[in-house]
C-alpha positions in Angstrom: -14.4 -15.0 22.5 -13.4 -16.1 19.0 -11.1 -13.9 16.8 -13.1 -12.5 13.8 -11.8 -13.9 10.6 -11.3 -11.9 7.4 -14.1 -12.4 4.9 -13.2 -15.1 2.3 -11.8 -13.5 -0.9 -13.8 -14.1 -4.0 -11.6 -16.4 -6.0 -13.2 -15.2 -9.2 -12.9 -11.5 -8.6 -10.4 -9.8 -10.9 -7.4 -8.4 -9.0 -6.9 -4.7 -9.1 -3.5 -3.1 -9.5 -2.9 0.4 -8.1 0.3 2.4 -8.6 0.8 4.8 -5.8 3.3 7.4 -4.5 3.6 7.1 -0.7 5.2 9.9 1.3 6.1 9.0 4.8 6.5 11.6 7.6 9.6 11.4 9.7 7.9 9.5 12.5 7.2 6.5 10.1 10.5 6.3 8.3 12.0 3.6 10.7 8.7 1.6 10.8 8.2 -1.5 8.4 5.0 0.0 7.0 5.0 -2.0 3.7 5.6 -5.2 5.6 2.7 -4.4 7.9 0.5 -3.6 4.9 1.1 -7.1 3.4 0.4 -8.8 6.7 -2.8 -6.9 7.5 -4.3 -7.2 4.0 -4.2 -9.7 1.2 -2.0 -7.7 -1.1 1.0 -8.2 -3.3 3.4 -5.3 -3.2 6.1 -4.2 -5.6 8.4 -1.3 -4.7 9.2 0.4 -8.0 11.3 3.3 -6.6 12.2 4.6 -3.2 14.1 7.5 -1.7 14.5 7.8 2.1 16.2 10.6 4.1 15.9 11.5 7.8 13.1 14.0 6.9 11.0 12.1 4.4 10.5 8.8 2.7 9.1 8.6 -0.8 8.1 5.2 -2.3 6.5 4.3 -5.6 4.5 1.2 -4.8 2.3 -1.2 -6.8 -0.4 -2.9 -4.9 -2.3 -5.9 -6.3 -5.3 -7.6 -4.8 -9.0 -7.7 -4.6 -10.4 -4.1 -5.0 -11.8 -4.1 -1.4 -8.3 -5.1 -0.1 -6.6 -2.4 -2.1 -9.1 0.2 -0.8 -8.7 -1.0 2.8 -4.9 -0.9 2.5 -4.9 2.6 1.2 -7.3 3.7 3.9 -5.0 2.1 6.5 -1.9 3.9 5.1 -3.7 7.3 5.2 -4.8 6.6 8.8 -1.2 6.0 9.8 -0.3 9.4 8.3 1.2 8.3 5.0 0.3 10.6 2.1 -1.0 8.5 -0.8 -1.3 9.7 -4.4 -1.9 7.8 -7.6 1.0 7.5 -10.1 0.3 8.8 -13.6 0.8 6.0 -16.0 2.8 8.1 -18.5 5.3 8.9 -15.8 5.7 5.2 -14.9 6.1 4.0 -18.5 8.8 6.5 -19.5 
């Protein structure tokens, strides 16, 4: 049985950039979640800020890619148990 391939990306679609706050529960702090995200989905990531303790991980992350890839990546993060919230632009720019 052949492995299903990802649908071809529309080369002419305008990439979407999403700025997000990710909050990791303790069970995910040691896992390479952002690395997995970039290998499961066609996304470019940019860590803008991060703070990690034994109890929680908080990351400000930019995701860039086709809108359907960004949406699928966010859905996957939430399914893992990561809290995902949009960043307000005024907070990012200051």
